[in-house]
C-alpha positions in Angstrom: 63.8 154.8 172.5 61.1 153.1 173.6 60.1 151.6 170.4 63.0 150.1 170.1 62.7 147.2 172.4 58.6 146.5 171.2 60.5 146.0 167.8 62.5 143.4 168.8 60.2 141.8 171.0 57.7 141.7 167.5 60.7 139.8 165.6 61.6 137.5 167.8 57.9 136.3 168.5 57.9 136.1 164.7 60.6 133.7 164.5 59.3 131.7 167.2 56.1 131.0 165.9 56.9 129.4 162.8 59.7 127.2 164.5 57.0 126.0 167.1 54.5 125.1 163.6 57.6 122.8 162.3 58.1 121.2 165.7 54.2 120.7 166.0 52.6 120.8 162.3 49.0 120.8 162.0 46.7 117.9 162.4 46.3 116.3 158.3 43.5 117.4 156.1 41.2 114.6 154.7 38.7 115.1 151.4 37.3 112.7 149.5 34.3 112.8 147.0 32.9 110.4 144.6 33.1 110.3 141.1 30.3 110.8 139.8 27.4 111.4 142.7 25.1 110.1 140.4 24.8 106.5 138.2 23.0 103.9 136.8 23.0 100.5 138.6 26.0 98.3 137.2 28.0 101.2 136.0 31.2 101.9 138.3 32.2 104.9 139.9 35.0 106.3 142.4 35.4 107.0 145.8 38.7 109.6 146.1 40.5 110.2 149.3 43.3 112.6 149.5 45.5 113.5 152.7 47.7 116.6 153.0 50.1 115.8 155.9 53.4 116.8 156.8 56.1 114.2 156.2 57.0 113.2 159.3 52.9 112.2 160.0 52.4 108.9 159.0 48.3 107.7 157.9 46.6 104.4 156.6 43.9 104.3 154.4 41.3 101.7 155.7 41.6 98.1 154.2 37.9 97.1 152.8 37.6 93.1 151.5 35.3 92.5 148.9 32.6 95.3 150.2 33.2 98.8 151.4 29.7 98.8 152.3 26.1 96.9 152.4 25.3 96.5 148.9 28.5 98.3 147.1 31.4 96.0 146.1 34.4 96.8 145.3 35.7 96.4 141.7 39.5 97.2 142.5 41.7 99.5 144.8 44.7 101.6 143.3 47.9 102.0 145.2 48.9 105.3 147.6 49.9 107.7 145.0 51.8 111.3 146.0 50.2 114.0 144.1 52.3 117.1 145.0 54.8 118.4 147.1 55.4 121.9 148.8 58.5 121.4 151.3 57.6 119.8 154.2 53.8 119.3 153.3 52.8 116.3 151.2 49.4 115.7 149.4 48.7 111.7 149.0 45.8 110.1 146.9 44.0 106.4 147.2 41.3 105.1 145.2 38.6 102.7 145.5 36.5 101.8 141.9 33.1 100.4 143.0 29.8 99.1 141.9 26.2 98.2 143.0 23.0 96.6 141.9 20.7 98.1 144.1 19.1 101.4 143.4 18.6 104.1 145.9 20.5 106.7 147.7 23.5 105.6 149.1 25.4 108.0 152.4 28.1 106.8 153.8 29.5 109.2 155.8 32.5 110.8 156.3 35.8 108.6 155.2 38.0 107.7 158.3 41.8 107.3 157.7 44.2 106.2 160.7 46.5 109.2 161.9 49.8 108.5 163.6 52.1 111.0 165.0 54.5 110.1 167.6 52.4 108.4 170.9 49.1 109.9 169.0 47.1 107.4 167.6 43.1 108.9 166.2 41.2 108.4 163.6 40.3 111.6 161.2 37.3 111.7 159.2 36.9 113.8 155.1 36.0 116.9 155.8 32.8 116.5 153.5 30.3 113.7 154.0 29.6 111.1 151.3 27.0 110.3 149.3 25.4 109.0 145.7 22.2 107.8 143.9 22.1 104.8 141.5 19.1 104.7 139.7 17.5 101.7 137.4 16.1 102.2 133.9 12.2 103.0 134.1 9.8 100.3 132.8 6.3 101.5 131.2 4.0 98.4 131.6 1.0 100.6 130.2 2.7 101.1 126.5 5.2 98.6 126.6 4.1 95.0 126.1 6.1 92.2 128.2 6.7 89.2 125.8 7.6 85.8 127.1 11.2 84.0 126.7 11.8 82.9 122.9 12.0 79.4 122.4 16.4 78.8 121.2 16.3 78.2 117.0 16.8 75.4 115.2 19.6 75.2 113.5 19.6 72.9 110.4 22.0 69.7 110.8 25.2 69.4 108.6 26.5 66.4 107.6 30.1 67.7 108.9 28.7 67.4 112.9 28.1 63.8 112.7 30.4 62.5 109.6 33.2 62.0 111.7 30.9 59.3 113.7 29.6 57.6 110.9 32.9 56.9 109.4 34.1 55.2 112.4 31.2 53.1 113.2 31.6 52.0 109.2 35.3 51.1 110.5 34.0 49.5 113.5 31.7 47.5 111.8 34.0 46.5 109.3 36.1 44.9 112.0 33.3 43.2 114.0 32.5 41.9 110.8 35.7 40.4 110.2 35.8 39.2 113.3 32.9 37.6 113.4 33.4 35.9 110.1 36.9 34.5 111.3 34.9 32.9 114.4 32.8 31.2 111.8 34.6 29.9 109.8 37.0 28.4 112.6 33.9 26.8 113.5 32.7 25.6 110.1 36.2 23.7 110.1 36.2 22.3 113.0 33.0 20.4 112.8 33.7 19.7 109.2 36.8 17.8 110.6 40.0 19.5 108.3 43.5 18.3 110.6 45.1 21.7 111.7 48.5 20.5 111.2 52.0 22.6 112.4 54.5 23.7 110.6 58.3 22.8 111.1 60.4 25.7 112.1 63.6 26.9 110.3 66.8 24.5 111.2 69.1 27.2 112.7 72.0 26.2 110.5 69.6 26.4 107.1 69.3 30.3 108.7 72.5 31.1 109.4 73.9 29.8 106.2 71.5 32.2 104.5 72.6 35.1 106.8 75.9 34.4 105.9 75.7 34.2 102.3 73.8 37.2 102.5 76.3 39.2 104.5 79.0 37.8 102.0 77.4 39.8 99.4 76.8 42.7 100.6 80.4 43.4 100.8 81.2 45.4 103.6 85.0 44.5 104.1 85.7 45.1 100.6 84.5 48.8 101.3 86.2 49.5 104.5 83.5 48.8 106.9 86.0 46.4 108.9 83.9 46.9 112.3 80.3 46.3 110.2 80.9 43.0 109.1 82.8 41.2 111.8 80.0 42.8 114.3 77.7 40.8 111.2 79.2 37.7 111.4 79.9 37.2 114.8 76.0 38.3 115.7 75.6 35.3 113.3 77.5 32.9 114.9 76.2 33.8 118.2 72.6 33.6 117.2 73.1 29.9 116.2 74.8 29.0 118.8 71.7 30.0 121.1 69.4 28.0 119.0 71.8 25.1 118.2 72.8 24.4 121.8 70.0 26.8 123.6 72.6 28.8 126.0 72.6 33.0 125.6 75.4 33.1 123.7 74.3 36.7 122.3 74.5 37.5 126.0 77.8 36.1 126.5 81.6 37.4 126.4 84.0 35.6 124.0 85.9 33.6 126.8 82.7 32.5 128.0 81.1 31.1 125.0 84.8 29.5 124.3 84.2 27.7 127.7 80.8 26.6 126.8 81.9 25.4 123.5 84.3 23.1 125.2 82.3 21.3 127.6 80.0 20.4 124.0 82.4 20.0 121.8 85.2 17.4 121.5 86.6 18.4 118.0 89.7 20.7 118.4 89.4 21.7 114.8 86.3 23.3 115.0 87.2 24.5 118.3 90.4 26.5 116.9 88.1 27.4 114.1 85.3 29.1 116.5 88.3 30.7 119.0 89.9 32.6 115.8 86.9 33.6 114.4 86.0 35.4 118.0 89.2 37.0 118.6 89.6 38.2 115.5 86.3 39.9 115.8 87.1 41.4 119.0 90.6 43.1 117.8 88.6 44.5 114.5 85.4 45.5 117.1 88.1 47.1 120.7 91.5 47.2 119.5 90.8 49.5 116.1 92.4 46.5 114.4 92.2 46.7 110.6 92.3 43.1 109.1 94.2 42.2 105.5 91.6 40.6 102.6 93.4 37.3 104.0 92.1 37.8 107.7 88.5 38.9 106.6 87.8 35.2 104.3 89.3 33.1 106.9 87.0 34.7 109.1 84.2 34.4 107.0 85.0 30.5 106.1 85.6 29.9 110.5 82.4 30.9 110.6 80.5 28.7 107.3 82.8 26.2 108.3 81.9 25.8 112.1 77.9 26.0 111.5 78.6 23.4 108.7 80.8 21.1 111.0 78.1 21.5 114.2 74.3 21.2 112.5 72.8 18.4 113.6 72.4 15.4 111.3 69.2 15.2 112.1 67.0 18.0 112.7 63.6 17.6 114.1 60.4 19.3 113.9 59.8 22.1 115.6 56.4 24.1 116.0 56.3 27.8 115.7 52.8 29.0 114.3 49.6 26.9 113.6 48.2 26.6 109.2 44.7 25.0 109.0 44.1 23.0 106.4 47.3 22.0 105.5 49.3 19.0 106.1 53.3 19.1 106.6 
């Protein structure tokens, strides 16, 4: 009968120990290694750090900027990765890729990891101390001869390398020759006393009549292109008014042109032609009015007669361009 209480007490202890371990998990275990532990200068190697911990425990890996230690440069670092999980235990790993250009035996010591659990803040060290060896290439100066650096090789010159420059230079020389030739010829003419005269500009009414006849020959309204026909017709008259009377008729409205012409022309017949021409064109362009053949012919006659009846009786020469060696 005495054995029964002992068995009950043993069972309670066995159940209490796992519960206490669950409330107070063991301190995380840190393992670190160098892969490989021997390399030549300039080669890349890795430091792999693994931490086995409880889910509620927090560990932080150290942060480095540029170098891990003297002469050991950091090439890259991986994010923290989870390797395994067994119940509440989890294993995480972080890797640094390194390189060095100095030979020797390096001893980094035990790798540090920051540990935080509830009110505990501590630094954990890896179980193993890290060390590795960096070797260089042996140079046998007794059997090997060291030579100076070779001079650059001289490549043959190809026409494609400078042919474009030659072509460009040729055209530049031609342009300079033409400029110099023109200057010299101009000076020679001045020395010989050649006259430089002005060619008279084409009268406004001559140009307007020519453009009206050309418009009539295109037969626009005969092909149902009424809007284009009346637009071209009024543009010719507006340009003629601008050249003839010196006003900005192309930028003015029809009413503004009528008002301006009433101050300059005393003939009611001429003003009626102009007003009828502009009014018909406005209806065609803005009111979608389709004129008949009689309206189109009347508009043309109004434009033609307006130019003929308002042209100056005596046309004065207006200089526009210079012409050498030609008497007007």
